[in-house]
PDBQT receptor file of N, H, CA, C and O in Angstrom, charges set to zero:
ATOM      1  N   MET A   1       0.822  -1.191  -0.021  1.00  0.00    +0.000 N 
ATOM      2  CA  MET A   1      -0.008  -0.002   0.050  1.00  0.00    +0.000 C 
ATOM      3  C   MET A   1       0.885   1.253   0.021  1.00  0.00    +0.000 C 
ATOM      4  O   MET A   1       1.983   1.257   0.579  1.00  0.00    +0.000 OA
ATOM      5  N   ARG A   2       0.396   2.309  -0.635  1.00  0.00    +0.000 N 
ATOM      6  H   ARG A   2      -0.496   2.305  -1.087  1.00  0.00    +0.000 HD
ATOM      7  CA  ARG A   2       1.043   3.597  -0.709  1.00  0.00    +0.000 C 
ATOM      8  C   ARG A   2       0.186   4.575   0.067  1.00  0.00    +0.000 C 
ATOM      9  O   ARG A   2      -1.038   4.444   0.076  1.00  0.00    +0.000 OA
ATOM     10  N   ASN A   3       0.773   5.516   0.693  1.00  0.00    +0.000 N 
ATOM     11  H   ASN A   3       1.767   5.623   0.685  1.00  0.00    +0.000 HD
ATOM     12  CA  ASN A   3       0.038   6.630   1.353  1.00  0.00    +0.000 C 
ATOM     13  C   ASN A   3      -0.941   7.266   0.393  1.00  0.00    +0.000 C 
ATOM     14  O   ASN A   3      -0.616   7.613  -0.743  1.00  0.00    +0.000 OA
ATOM     15  N   GLY A   4      -2.157   7.403   0.898  1.00  0.00    +0.000 N 
ATOM     16  H   GLY A   4      -2.421   7.121   1.821  1.00  0.00    +0.000 HD
ATOM     17  CA  GLY A   4      -3.230   8.027   0.010  1.00  0.00    +0.000 C 
ATOM     18  C   GLY A   4      -4.071   7.022  -0.709  1.00  0.00    +0.000 C 
ATOM     19  O   GLY A   4      -5.108   7.402  -1.251  1.00  0.00    +0.000 OA
ATOM     20  N   ASP A   5      -3.700   5.754  -0.756  1.00  0.00    +0.000 N 
ATOM     21  H   ASP A   5      -2.857   5.445  -0.316  1.00  0.00    +0.000 HD
ATOM     22  CA  ASP A   5      -4.489   4.725  -1.401  1.00  0.00    +0.000 C 
ATOM     23  C   ASP A   5      -5.823   4.546  -0.641  1.00  0.00    +0.000 C 
ATOM     24  O   ASP A   5      -5.866   4.669   0.583  1.00  0.00    +0.000 OA
ATOM     25  N   ILE A   6      -6.871   4.264  -1.361  1.00  0.00    +0.000 N 
ATOM     26  H   ILE A   6      -6.835   4.164  -2.355  1.00  0.00    +0.000 HD
ATOM     27  CA  ILE A   6      -8.188   3.934  -0.741  1.00  0.00    +0.000 C 
ATOM     28  C   ILE A   6      -8.245   2.391  -0.626  1.00  0.00    +0.000 C 
ATOM     29  O   ILE A   6      -8.099   1.651  -1.598  1.00  0.00    +0.000 OA
ATOM     30  N   VAL A   7      -8.467   1.970   0.625  1.00  0.00    +0.000 N 
ATOM     31  H   VAL A   7      -8.586   2.572   1.414  1.00  0.00    +0.000 HD
ATOM     32  CA  VAL A   7      -8.434   0.539   0.847  1.00  0.00    +0.000 C 
ATOM     33  C   VAL A   7      -9.651   0.041   1.548  1.00  0.00    +0.000 C 
ATOM     34  O   VAL A   7     -10.345   0.809   2.214  1.00  0.00    +0.000 OA
ATOM     35  N   LEU A   8      -9.939  -1.272   1.410  1.00  0.00    +0.000 N 
ATOM     36  H   LEU A   8      -9.376  -1.896   0.868  1.00  0.00    +0.000 HD
ATOM     37  CA  LEU A   8     -10.937  -1.948   2.160  1.00  0.00    +0.000 C 
ATOM     38  C   LEU A   8     -10.289  -2.645   3.358  1.00  0.00    +0.000 C 
ATOM     39  O   LEU A   8      -9.574  -3.629   3.164  1.00  0.00    +0.000 OA
ATOM     40  N   SER A   9     -10.506  -2.182   4.562  1.00  0.00    +0.000 N 
ATOM     41  H   SER A   9     -11.087  -1.383   4.719  1.00  0.00    +0.000 HD
ATOM     42  CA  SER A   9      -9.886  -2.727   5.673  1.00  0.00    +0.000 C 
ATOM     43  C   SER A   9     -10.936  -3.453   6.525  1.00  0.00    +0.000 C 
ATOM     44  O   SER A   9     -12.131  -3.168   6.445  1.00  0.00    +0.000 OA
ATOM     45  N   ILE A  10     -10.458  -4.392   7.334  1.00  0.00    +0.000 N 
ATOM     46  H   ILE A  10      -9.488  -4.623   7.399  1.00  0.00    +0.000 HD
ATOM     47  CA  ILE A  10     -11.281  -5.156   8.310  1.00  0.00    +0.000 C 
ATOM     48  C   ILE A  10     -10.693  -4.869   9.676  1.00  0.00    +0.000 C 
ATOM     49  O   ILE A  10      -9.545  -5.196   9.978  1.00  0.00    +0.000 OA
ATOM     50  N   ILE A  11     -11.555  -4.225  10.511  1.00  0.00    +0.000 N 
ATOM     51  H   ILE A  11     -12.487  -3.959  10.266  1.00  0.00    +0.000 HD
ATOM     52  CA  ILE A  11     -11.140  -3.950  11.869  1.00  0.00    +0.000 C 
ATOM     53  C   ILE A  11     -12.097  -4.633  12.867  1.00  0.00    +0.000 C 
ATOM     54  O   ILE A  11     -13.282  -4.304  12.895  1.00  0.00    +0.000 OA
ATOM     55  N   ASP A  12     -11.627  -5.528  13.640  1.00  0.00    +0.000 N 
ATOM     56  H   ASP A  12     -10.663  -5.795  13.618  1.00  0.00    +0.000 HD
ATOM     57  CA  ASP A  12     -12.457  -6.238  14.557  1.00  0.00    +0.000 C 
ATOM     58  C   ASP A  12     -13.710  -6.866  13.911  1.00  0.00    +0.000 C 
ATOM     59  O   ASP A  12     -14.796  -6.896  14.490  1.00  0.00    +0.000 OA
ATOM     60  N   GLY A  13     -13.494  -7.366  12.676  1.00  0.00    +0.000 N 
ATOM     61  H   GLY A  13     -12.612  -7.342  12.205  1.00  0.00    +0.000 HD
ATOM     62  CA  GLY A  13     -14.508  -8.061  11.906  1.00  0.00    +0.000 C 
ATOM     63  C   GLY A  13     -15.445  -7.102  11.190  1.00  0.00    +0.000 C 
ATOM     64  O   GLY A  13     -16.388  -7.566  10.550  1.00  0.00    +0.000 OA
ATOM     65  N   MET A  14     -15.239  -5.778  11.260  1.00  0.00    +0.000 N 
ATOM     66  H   MET A  14     -14.472  -5.400  11.780  1.00  0.00    +0.000 HD
ATOM     67  CA  MET A  14     -16.068  -4.786  10.544  1.00  0.00    +0.000 C 
ATOM     68  C   MET A  14     -15.342  -4.284   9.360  1.00  0.00    +0.000 C 
ATOM     69  O   MET A  14     -14.160  -3.961   9.474  1.00  0.00    +0.000 OA
ATOM     70  N   ALA A  15     -15.996  -4.190   8.174  1.00  0.00    +0.000 N 
ATOM     71  H   ALA A  15     -16.957  -4.452   8.082  1.00  0.00    +0.000 HD
ATOM     72  CA  ALA A  15     -15.372  -3.634   6.988  1.00  0.00    +0.000 C 
ATOM     73  C   ALA A  15     -15.489  -2.112   6.864  1.00  0.00    +0.000 C 
ATOM     74  O   ALA A  15     -16.522  -1.515   7.166  1.00  0.00    +0.000 OA
ATOM     75  N   ASN A  16     -14.405  -1.525   6.415  1.00  0.00    +0.000 N 
ATOM     76  H   ASN A  16     -13.566  -2.010   6.170  1.00  0.00    +0.000 HD
ATOM     77  CA  ASN A  16     -14.361  -0.019   6.250  1.00  0.00    +0.000 C 
ATOM     78  C   ASN A  16     -13.715   0.245   4.924  1.00  0.00    +0.000 C 
ATOM     79  O   ASN A  16     -12.889  -0.544   4.466  1.00  0.00    +0.000 OA
ATOM     80  N   ILE A  17     -14.071   1.333   4.301  1.00  0.00    +0.000 N 
ATOM     81  H   ILE A  17     -14.742   1.975   4.674  1.00  0.00    +0.000 HD
ATOM     82  CA  ILE A  17     -13.336   1.840   3.162  1.00  0.00    +0.000 C 
ATOM     83  C   ILE A  17     -12.851   3.202   3.517  1.00  0.00    +0.000 C 
ATOM     84  O   ILE A  17     -13.613   4.142   3.742  1.00  0.00    +0.000 OA
ATOM     85  N   LYS A  18     -11.541   3.271   3.558  1.00  0.00    +0.000 N 
ATOM     86  H   LYS A  18     -10.922   2.508   3.375  1.00  0.00    +0.000 HD
ATOM     87  CA  LYS A  18     -10.895   4.535   4.088  1.00  0.00    +0.000 C 
ATOM     88  C   LYS A  18      -9.650   4.793   3.278  1.00  0.00    +0.000 C 
ATOM     89  O   LYS A  18      -9.157   3.908   2.579  1.00  0.00    +0.000 OA
ATOM     90  N   ARG A  19      -9.143   6.005   3.373  1.00  0.00    +0.000 N 
ATOM     91  H   ARG A  19      -9.544   6.723   3.941  1.00  0.00    +0.000 HD
ATOM     92  CA  ARG A  19      -7.824   6.339   2.802  1.00  0.00    +0.000 C 
ATOM     93  C   ARG A  19      -6.674   5.974   3.790  1.00  0.00    +0.000 C 
ATOM     94  O   ARG A  19      -6.706   6.314   4.973  1.00  0.00    +0.000 OA
ATOM     95  N   PHE A  20      -5.650   5.255   3.226  1.00  0.00    +0.000 N 
ATOM     96  H   PHE A  20      -5.624   4.979   2.265  1.00  0.00    +0.000 HD
ATOM     97  CA  PHE A  20      -4.634   4.649   3.981  1.00  0.00    +0.000 C 
ATOM     98  C   PHE A  20      -3.371   5.576   4.115  1.00  0.00    +0.000 C 
ATOM     99  O   PHE A  20      -2.912   6.153   3.130  1.00  0.00    +0.000 OA
ATOM    100  N   PHE A  21      -2.849   5.694   5.322  1.00  0.00    +0.000 N 
ATOM    101  H   PHE A  21      -3.222   5.225   6.123  1.00  0.00    +0.000 HD
ATOM    102  CA  PHE A  21      -1.569   6.403   5.555  1.00  0.00    +0.000 C 
ATOM    103  C   PHE A  21      -0.763   5.626   6.568  1.00  0.00    +0.000 C 
ATOM    104  O   PHE A  21      -1.289   5.189   7.592  1.00  0.00    +0.000 OA
ATOM    105  N   LEU A  22       0.519   5.454   6.281  1.00  0.00    +0.000 N 
ATOM    106  H   LEU A  22       0.946   5.810   5.450  1.00  0.00    +0.000 HD
ATOM    107  CA  LEU A  22       1.435   4.786   7.215  1.00  0.00    +0.000 C 
ATOM    108  C   LEU A  22       2.230   5.844   7.898  1.00  0.00    +0.000 C 
ATOM    109  O   LEU A  22       2.967   6.610   7.277  1.00  0.00    +0.000 OA
ATOM    110  N   ASP A  23       2.057   5.875   9.270  1.00  0.00    +0.000 N 
ATOM    111  H   ASP A  23       1.459   5.253   9.775  1.00  0.00    +0.000 HD
ATOM    112  CA  ASP A  23       2.719   6.795  10.068  1.00  0.00    +0.000 C 
ATOM    113  C   ASP A  23       3.942   6.113  10.760  1.00  0.00    +0.000 C 
ATOM    114  O   ASP A  23       3.869   5.600  11.876  1.00  0.00    +0.000 OA
ATOM    115  N   LYS A  24       5.053   6.153  10.008  1.00  0.00    +0.000 N 
ATOM    116  H   LYS A  24       5.112   6.570   9.101  1.00  0.00    +0.000 HD
ATOM    117  CA  LYS A  24       6.250   5.450  10.497  1.00  0.00    +0.000 C 
ATOM    118  C   LYS A  24       6.830   6.004  11.821  1.00  0.00    +0.000 C 
ATOM    119  O   LYS A  24       7.378   5.265  12.638  1.00  0.00    +0.000 OA
ATOM    120  N   ALA A  25       6.686   7.321  11.995  1.00  0.00    +0.000 N 
ATOM    121  H   ALA A  25       6.241   7.922  11.332  1.00  0.00    +0.000 HD
ATOM    122  CA  ALA A  25       7.182   7.947  13.252  1.00  0.00    +0.000 C 
ATOM    123  C   ALA A  25       6.572   7.423  14.469  1.00  0.00    +0.000 C 
ATOM    124  O   ALA A  25       7.217   7.304  15.511  1.00  0.00    +0.000 OA
ATOM    125  N   ASN A  26       5.232   7.080  14.350  1.00  0.00    +0.000 N 
ATOM    126  H   ASN A  26       4.708   7.177  13.504  1.00  0.00    +0.000 HD
ATOM    127  CA  ASN A  26       4.501   6.533  15.538  1.00  0.00    +0.000 C 
ATOM    128  C   ASN A  26       4.136   5.073  15.386  1.00  0.00    +0.000 C 
ATOM    129  O   ASN A  26       3.363   4.518  16.166  1.00  0.00    +0.000 OA
ATOM    130  N   ASN A  27       4.736   4.440  14.319  1.00  0.00    +0.000 N 
ATOM    131  H   ASN A  27       5.365   4.891  13.685  1.00  0.00    +0.000 HD
ATOM    132  CA  ASN A  27       4.544   2.897  14.186  1.00  0.00    +0.000 C 
ATOM    133  C   ASN A  27       3.096   2.612  14.168  1.00  0.00    +0.000 C 
ATOM    134  O   ASN A  27       2.657   1.757  14.937  1.00  0.00    +0.000 OA
ATOM    135  N   GLN A  28       2.263   3.287  13.311  1.00  0.00    +0.000 N 
ATOM    136  H   GLN A  28       2.619   3.982  12.686  1.00  0.00    +0.000 HD
ATOM    137  CA  GLN A  28       0.871   3.011  13.268  1.00  0.00    +0.000 C 
ATOM    138  C   GLN A  28       0.285   3.281  11.840  1.00  0.00    +0.000 C 
ATOM    139  O   GLN A  28       0.889   3.973  11.020  1.00  0.00    +0.000 OA
ATOM    140  N   VAL A  29      -0.859   2.727  11.603  1.00  0.00    +0.000 N 
ATOM    141  H   VAL A  29      -1.350   2.165  12.269  1.00  0.00    +0.000 HD
ATOM    142  CA  VAL A  29      -1.564   2.988  10.364  1.00  0.00    +0.000 C 
ATOM    143  C   VAL A  29      -2.662   4.006  10.673  1.00  0.00    +0.000 C 
ATOM    144  O   VAL A  29      -3.291   3.913  11.727  1.00  0.00    +0.000 OA
ATOM    145  N   VAL A  30      -2.902   4.932   9.827  1.00  0.00    +0.000 N 
ATOM    146  H   VAL A  30      -2.391   5.008   8.970  1.00  0.00    +0.000 HD
ATOM    147  CA  VAL A  30      -4.009   5.936  10.062  1.00  0.00    +0.000 C 
ATOM    148  C   VAL A  30      -4.922   5.786   8.867  1.00  0.00    +0.000 C 
ATOM    149  O   VAL A  30      -4.481   5.878   7.722  1.00  0.00    +0.000 OA
ATOM    150  N   LEU A  31      -6.220   5.550   9.140  1.00  0.00    +0.000 N 
ATOM    151  H   LEU A  31      -6.578   5.475  10.071  1.00  0.00    +0.000 HD
ATOM    152  CA  LEU A  31      -7.248   5.427   8.124  1.00  0.00    +0.000 C 
ATOM    153  C   LEU A  31      -8.093   6.713   8.229  1.00  0.00    +0.000 C 
ATOM    154  O   LEU A  31      -8.550   7.080   9.311  1.00  0.00    +0.000 OA
ATOM    155  N   VAL A  32      -8.290   7.394   7.072  1.00  0.00    +0.000 N 
ATOM    156  H   VAL A  32      -7.918   7.096   6.193  1.00  0.00    +0.000 HD
ATOM    157  CA  VAL A  32      -8.989   8.643   7.071  1.00  0.00    +0.000 C 
ATOM    158  C   VAL A  32     -10.169   8.523   6.167  1.00  0.00    +0.000 C 
ATOM    159  O   VAL A  32     -10.052   7.973   5.072  1.00  0.00    +0.000 OA
ATOM    160  N   SER A  33     -11.318   9.023   6.590  1.00  0.00    +0.000 N 
ATOM    161  H   SER A  33     -11.413   9.470   7.480  1.00  0.00    +0.000 HD
ATOM    162  CA  SER A  33     -12.545   9.049   5.767  1.00  0.00    +0.000 C 
ATOM    163  C   SER A  33     -12.615  10.121   4.767  1.00  0.00    +0.000 C 
ATOM    164  O   SER A  33     -12.249  11.262   5.052  1.00  0.00    +0.000 OA
ATOM    165  N   ASP A  34     -13.079   9.801   3.579  1.00  0.00    +0.000 N 
ATOM    166  H   ASP A  34     -13.377   8.874   3.348  1.00  0.00    +0.000 HD
ATOM    167  CA  ASP A  34     -13.255  10.848   2.535  1.00  0.00    +0.000 C 
ATOM    168  C   ASP A  34     -14.705  11.316   2.524  1.00  0.00    +0.000 C 
ATOM    169  O   ASP A  34     -15.110  12.044   1.618  1.00  0.00    +0.000 OA
ATOM    170  N   SER A  35     -15.490  10.911   3.516  1.00  0.00    +0.000 N 
ATOM    171  H   SER A  35     -15.161  10.320   4.252  1.00  0.00    +0.000 HD
ATOM    172  CA  SER A  35     -16.922  11.230   3.546  1.00  0.00    +0.000 C 
ATOM    173  C   SER A  35     -17.143  12.696   3.703  1.00  0.00    +0.000 C 
ATOM    174  O   SER A  35     -16.256  13.422   4.152  1.00  0.00    +0.000 OA
ATOM    175  N   THR A  36     -18.324  13.145   3.338  1.00  0.00    +0.000 N 
ATOM    176  H   THR A  36     -19.045  12.555   2.974  1.00  0.00    +0.000 HD
ATOM    177  CA  THR A  36     -18.715  14.586   3.482  1.00  0.00    +0.000 C 
ATOM    178  C   THR A  36     -18.983  14.873   4.972  1.00  0.00    +0.000 C 
ATOM    179  O   THR A  36     -19.001  16.021   5.416  1.00  0.00    +0.000 OA
ATOM    180  N   LYS A  37     -19.194  13.743   5.740  1.00  0.00    +0.000 N 
ATOM    181  H   LYS A  37     -19.179  12.811   5.379  1.00  0.00    +0.000 HD
ATOM    182  CA  LYS A  37     -19.366  13.987   7.200  1.00  0.00    +0.000 C 
ATOM    183  C   LYS A  37     -18.056  14.011   7.916  1.00  0.00    +0.000 C 
ATOM    184  O   LYS A  37     -17.060  13.497   7.406  1.00  0.00    +0.000 OA
ATOM    185  N   GLU A  38     -18.026  14.613   9.122  1.00  0.00    +0.000 N 
ATOM    186  H   GLU A  38     -18.834  15.031   9.537  1.00  0.00    +0.000 HD
ATOM    187  CA  GLU A  38     -16.793  14.758   9.827  1.00  0.00    +0.000 C 
ATOM    188  C   GLU A  38     -16.542  13.487  10.720  1.00  0.00    +0.000 C 
ATOM    189  O   GLU A  38     -17.044  13.426  11.842  1.00  0.00    +0.000 OA
ATOM    190  N   PHE A  39     -15.805  12.528  10.241  1.00  0.00    +0.000 N 
ATOM    191  H   PHE A  39     -15.398  12.578   9.329  1.00  0.00    +0.000 HD
ATOM    192  CA  PHE A  39     -15.484  11.304  10.938  1.00  0.00    +0.000 C 
ATOM    193  C   PHE A  39     -14.016  11.416  11.393  1.00  0.00    +0.000 C 
ATOM    194  O   PHE A  39     -13.162  11.727  10.562  1.00  0.00    +0.000 OA
ATOM    195  N   PRO A  40     -13.690  11.181  12.657  1.00  0.00    +0.000 N 
ATOM    196  CA  PRO A  40     -12.259  11.216  13.124  1.00  0.00    +0.000 C 
ATOM    197  C   PRO A  40     -11.463  10.081  12.431  1.00  0.00    +0.000 C 
ATOM    198  O   PRO A  40     -12.034   9.060  12.048  1.00  0.00    +0.000 OA
ATOM    199  N   PRO A  41     -10.118  10.281  12.276  1.00  0.00    +0.000 N 
ATOM    200  CA  PRO A  41      -9.333   9.207  11.745  1.00  0.00    +0.000 C 
ATOM    201  C   PRO A  41      -9.303   7.996  12.675  1.00  0.00    +0.000 C 
ATOM    202  O   PRO A  41      -9.521   8.119  13.880  1.00  0.00    +0.000 OA
ATOM    203  N   ILE A  42      -9.033   6.842  12.107  1.00  0.00    +0.000 N 
ATOM    204  H   ILE A  42      -8.855   6.742  11.128  1.00  0.00    +0.000 HD
ATOM    205  CA  ILE A  42      -8.914   5.568  12.831  1.00  0.00    +0.000 C 
ATOM    206  C   ILE A  42      -7.365   5.307  12.972  1.00  0.00    +0.000 C 
ATOM    207  O   ILE A  42      -6.648   5.287  11.972  1.00  0.00    +0.000 OA
ATOM    208  N   TYR A  43      -6.912   5.125  14.130  1.00  0.00    +0.000 N 
ATOM    209  H   TYR A  43      -7.495   5.142  14.943  1.00  0.00    +0.000 HD
ATOM    210  CA  TYR A  43      -5.499   4.773  14.356  1.00  0.00    +0.000 C 
ATOM    211  C   TYR A  43      -5.314   3.352  14.693  1.00  0.00    +0.000 C 
ATOM    212  O   TYR A  43      -5.896   2.859  15.659  1.00  0.00    +0.000 OA
ATOM    213  N   ILE A  44      -4.493   2.646  13.902  1.00  0.00    +0.000 N 
ATOM    214  H   ILE A  44      -4.020   3.046  13.117  1.00  0.00    +0.000 HD
ATOM    215  CA  ILE A  44      -4.354   1.120  13.998  1.00  0.00    +0.000 C 
ATOM    216  C   ILE A  44      -2.916   0.963  14.506  1.00  0.00    +0.000 C 
ATOM    217  O   ILE A  44      -1.983   1.553  13.960  1.00  0.00    +0.000 OA
ATOM    218  N   HIS A  45      -2.751   0.132  15.591  1.00  0.00    +0.000 N 
ATOM    219  H   HIS A  45      -3.509  -0.348  16.035  1.00  0.00    +0.000 HD
ATOM    220  CA  HIS A  45      -1.477  -0.218  16.126  1.00  0.00    +0.000 C 
ATOM    221  C   HIS A  45      -1.164  -1.699  15.900  1.00  0.00    +0.000 C 
ATOM    222  O   HIS A  45      -2.039  -2.444  15.459  1.00  0.00    +0.000 OA
ATOM    223  N   GLU A  46       0.034  -2.131  16.184  1.00  0.00    +0.000 N 
ATOM    224  H   GLU A  46       0.744  -1.526  16.542  1.00  0.00    +0.000 HD
ATOM    225  CA  GLU A  46       0.439  -3.471  15.870  1.00  0.00    +0.000 C 
ATOM    226  C   GLU A  46      -0.448  -4.538  16.461  1.00  0.00    +0.000 C 
ATOM    227  O   GLU A  46      -0.700  -5.541  15.794  1.00  0.00    +0.000 OA
ATOM    228  N   ASP A  47      -0.935  -4.379  17.674  1.00  0.00    +0.000 N 
ATOM    229  H   ASP A  47      -0.731  -3.564  18.216  1.00  0.00    +0.000 HD
ATOM    230  CA  ASP A  47      -1.685  -5.366  18.313  1.00  0.00    +0.000 C 
ATOM    231  C   ASP A  47      -3.215  -5.357  18.044  1.00  0.00    +0.000 C 
ATOM    232  O   ASP A  47      -3.975  -6.154  18.594  1.00  0.00    +0.000 OA
ATOM    233  N   ASP A  48      -3.614  -4.420  17.174  1.00  0.00    +0.000 N 
ATOM    234  H   ASP A  48      -2.997  -3.773  16.727  1.00  0.00    +0.000 HD
ATOM    235  CA  ASP A  48      -5.059  -4.384  16.845  1.00  0.00    +0.000 C 
ATOM    236  C   ASP A  48      -5.411  -5.514  15.890  1.00  0.00    +0.000 C 
ATOM    237  O   ASP A  48      -4.553  -5.963  15.130  1.00  0.00    +0.000 OA
ATOM    238  N   ASP A  49      -6.685  -5.995  15.913  1.00  0.00    +0.000 N 
ATOM    239  H   ASP A  49      -7.382  -5.630  16.531  1.00  0.00    +0.000 HD
ATOM    240  CA  ASP A  49      -7.192  -6.971  14.974  1.00  0.00    +0.000 C 
ATOM    241  C   ASP A  49      -7.566  -6.276  13.690  1.00  0.00    +0.000 C 
ATOM    242  O   ASP A  49      -8.678  -5.768  13.547  1.00  0.00    +0.000 OA
ATOM    243  N   PHE A  50      -6.600  -6.253  12.717  1.00  0.00    +0.000 N 
ATOM    244  H   PHE A  50      -5.697  -6.666  12.833  1.00  0.00    +0.000 HD
ATOM    245  CA  PHE A  50      -6.761  -5.412  11.534  1.00  0.00    +0.000 C 
ATOM    246  C   PHE A  50      -6.079  -6.112  10.382  1.00  0.00    +0.000 C 
ATOM    247  O   PHE A  50      -5.053  -6.774  10.535  1.00  0.00    +0.000 OA
ATOM    248  N   MET A  51      -6.741  -5.927   9.120  1.00  0.00    +0.000 N 
ATOM    249  H   MET A  51      -7.575  -5.389   8.996  1.00  0.00    +0.000 HD
ATOM    250  CA  MET A  51      -6.093  -6.355   7.897  1.00  0.00    +0.000 C 
ATOM    251  C   MET A  51      -6.675  -5.577   6.765  1.00  0.00    +0.000 C 
ATOM    252  O   MET A  51      -7.828  -5.147   6.754  1.00  0.00    +0.000 OA
ATOM    253  N   ILE A  52      -5.754  -5.420   5.767  1.00  0.00    +0.000 N 
ATOM    254  H   ILE A  52      -4.817  -5.769   5.776  1.00  0.00    +0.000 HD
ATOM    255  CA  ILE A  52      -6.099  -4.737   4.484  1.00  0.00    +0.000 C 
ATOM    256  C   ILE A  52      -6.665  -5.880   3.609  1.00  0.00    +0.000 C 
ATOM    257  O   ILE A  52      -5.968  -6.862   3.357  1.00  0.00    +0.000 OA
ATOM    258  N   ASN A  53      -7.918  -5.754   3.150  1.00  0.00    +0.000 N 
ATOM    259  H   ASN A  53      -8.484  -4.956   3.354  1.00  0.00    +0.000 HD
ATOM    260  CA  ASN A  53      -8.500  -6.821   2.331  1.00  0.00    +0.000 C 
ATOM    261  C   ASN A  53      -8.492  -6.475   0.838  1.00  0.00    +0.000 C 
ATOM    262  O   ASN A  53      -8.755  -7.344   0.006  1.00  0.00    +0.000 OA
ATOM    263  N   GLY A  54      -8.195  -5.232   0.493  1.00  0.00    +0.000 N 
ATOM    264  H   GLY A  54      -7.981  -4.527   1.169  1.00  0.00    +0.000 HD
ATOM    265  CA  GLY A  54      -8.152  -4.839  -0.906  1.00  0.00    +0.000 C 
ATOM    266  C   GLY A  54      -7.953  -3.399  -1.061  1.00  0.00    +0.000 C 
ATOM    267  O   GLY A  54      -8.032  -2.626  -0.106  1.00  0.00    +0.000 OA
ATOM    268  N   LYS A  55      -7.679  -3.012  -2.331  1.00  0.00    +0.000 N 
ATOM    269  H   LYS A  55      -7.614  -3.640  -3.107  1.00  0.00    +0.000 HD
ATOM    270  CA  LYS A  55      -7.472  -1.604  -2.726  1.00  0.00    +0.000 C 
ATOM    271  C   LYS A  55      -8.503  -1.196  -3.686  1.00  0.00    +0.000 C 
ATOM    272  O   LYS A  55      -8.807  -1.941  -4.617  1.00  0.00    +0.000 OA
ATOM    273  N   VAL A  56      -9.079  -0.009  -3.504  1.00  0.00    +0.000 N 
ATOM    274  H   VAL A  56      -8.832   0.596  -2.747  1.00  0.00    +0.000 HD
ATOM    275  CA  VAL A  56     -10.089   0.487  -4.425  1.00  0.00    +0.000 C 
ATOM    276  C   VAL A  56      -9.310   1.022  -5.657  1.00  0.00    +0.000 C 
ATOM    277  O   VAL A  56      -8.404   1.850  -5.557  1.00  0.00    +0.000 OA
ATOM    278  N   VAL A  57      -9.732   0.488  -6.816  1.00  0.00    +0.000 N 
ATOM    279  H   VAL A  57     -10.468  -0.185  -6.898  1.00  0.00    +0.000 HD
ATOM    280  CA  VAL A  57      -9.053   0.908  -8.062  1.00  0.00    +0.000 C 
ATOM    281  C   VAL A  57      -9.998   1.718  -8.948  1.00  0.00    +0.000 C 
ATOM    282  O   VAL A  57      -9.521   2.401  -9.854  1.00  0.00    +0.000 OA
ATOM    283  N   GLN A  58     -11.302   1.676  -8.735  1.00  0.00    +0.000 N 
ATOM    284  H   GLN A  58     -11.690   1.121  -7.999  1.00  0.00    +0.000 HD
ATOM    285  CA  GLN A  58     -12.182   2.354  -9.574  1.00  0.00    +0.000 C 
ATOM    286  C   GLN A  58     -13.548   2.666  -8.794  1.00  0.00    +0.000 C 
ATOM    287  O   GLN A  58     -13.988   1.830  -8.006  1.00  0.00    +0.000 OA
ATOM    288  N   VAL A  59     -14.167   3.795  -9.007  1.00  0.00    +0.000 N 
ATOM    289  H   VAL A  59     -13.809   4.474  -9.647  1.00  0.00    +0.000 HD
ATOM    290  CA  VAL A  59     -15.462   4.091  -8.417  1.00  0.00    +0.000 C 
ATOM    291  C   VAL A  59     -16.432   4.369  -9.509  1.00  0.00    +0.000 C 
ATOM    292  O   VAL A  59     -16.193   5.241 -10.344  1.00  0.00    +0.000 OA
ATOM    293  N   ILE A  60     -17.538   3.644  -9.532  1.00  0.00    +0.000 N 
ATOM    294  H   ILE A  60     -17.732   2.936  -8.854  1.00  0.00    +0.000 HD
ATOM    295  CA  ILE A  60     -18.583   3.918 -10.551  1.00  0.00    +0.000 C 
ATOM    296  C   ILE A  60     -19.661   4.696  -9.795  1.00  0.00    +0.000 C 
ATOM    297  O   ILE A  60     -20.311   4.116  -8.925  1.00  0.00    +0.000 OA
ATOM    298  N   LYS A  61     -19.883   5.994 -10.088  1.00  0.00    +0.000 N 
ATOM    299  H   LYS A  61     -19.355   6.465 -10.795  1.00  0.00    +0.000 HD
ATOM    300  CA  LYS A  61     -20.838   6.732  -9.419  1.00  0.00    +0.000 C 
ATOM    301  C   LYS A  61     -22.302   6.587  -9.985  1.00  0.00    +0.000 C 
ATOM    302  O   LYS A  61     -23.266   6.457  -9.231  1.00  0.00    +0.000 OA
ATOM    303  N   LYS A  62     -22.408   6.615 -11.301  1.00  0.00    +0.000 N 
ATOM    304  H   LYS A  62     -21.625   6.721 -11.915  1.00  0.00    +0.000 HD
ATOM    305  CA  LYS A  62     -23.697   6.512 -11.902  1.00  0.00    +0.000 C 
ATOM    306  C   LYS A  62     -23.604   5.497 -13.028  1.00  0.00    +0.000 C 
ATOM    307  O   LYS A  62     -23.284   5.827 -14.170  1.00  0.00    +0.000 OA
ATOM    308  N   PRO A  63     -23.908   4.182 -12.652  1.00  0.00    +0.000 N 
ATOM    309  CA  PRO A  63     -23.817   3.178 -13.691  1.00  0.00    +0.000 C 
ATOM    310  C   PRO A  63     -24.966   3.410 -14.695  1.00  0.00    +0.000 C 
ATOM    311  O   PRO A  63     -26.070   3.812 -14.328  1.00  0.00    +0.000 OA
ATOM    312  N   LYS A  64     -24.653   3.139 -15.984  1.00  0.00    +0.000 N 
ATOM    313  H   LYS A  64     -23.756   2.813 -16.282  1.00  0.00    +0.000 HD
ATOM    314  CA  LYS A  64     -25.630   3.278 -17.060  1.00  0.00    +0.000 C 
ATOM    315  C   LYS A  64     -26.145   1.953 -17.417  1.00  0.00    +0.000 C 
ATOM    316  O   LYS A  64     -25.383   1.088 -17.850  1.00  0.00    +0.000 OA
ATOM    317  N   PHE A  65     -27.423   1.749 -17.255  1.00  0.00    +0.000 N 
ATOM    318  H   PHE A  65     -28.041   2.452 -16.903  1.00  0.00    +0.000 HD
ATOM    319  CA  PHE A  65     -28.053   0.489 -17.638  1.00  0.00    +0.000 C 
ATOM    320  C   PHE A  65     -28.850   0.673 -18.921  1.00  0.00    +0.000 C 
ATOM    321  O   PHE A  65     -29.526   1.680 -19.129  1.00  0.00    +0.000 OA
ATOM    322  N   LYS A  66     -28.743  -0.328 -19.760  1.00  0.00    +0.000 N 
ATOM    323  H   LYS A  66     -28.194  -1.146 -19.590  1.00  0.00    +0.000 HD
ATOM    324  CA  LYS A  66     -29.447  -0.215 -21.060  1.00  0.00    +0.000 C 
ATOM    325  C   LYS A  66     -30.624  -1.145 -21.121  1.00  0.00    +0.000 C 
ATOM    326  O   LYS A  66     -31.328  -1.185 -22.130  1.00  0.00    +0.000 OA
TER     327      LYS A  66
């Protein structure tokens, strides 16, 4: 993962789609919401139940059906 990638993460069994940042100075992962609502960042530490399950590569906002 690269800083700024949008990822699907699993935290304590719950799925989240957030922007990924690796904070090497504090040895933690920071997940930031791109939502229009004000959600605080999620800070992940080594001993947390966490995994990256995928990377978002495309967003389809208005699918066209024929």
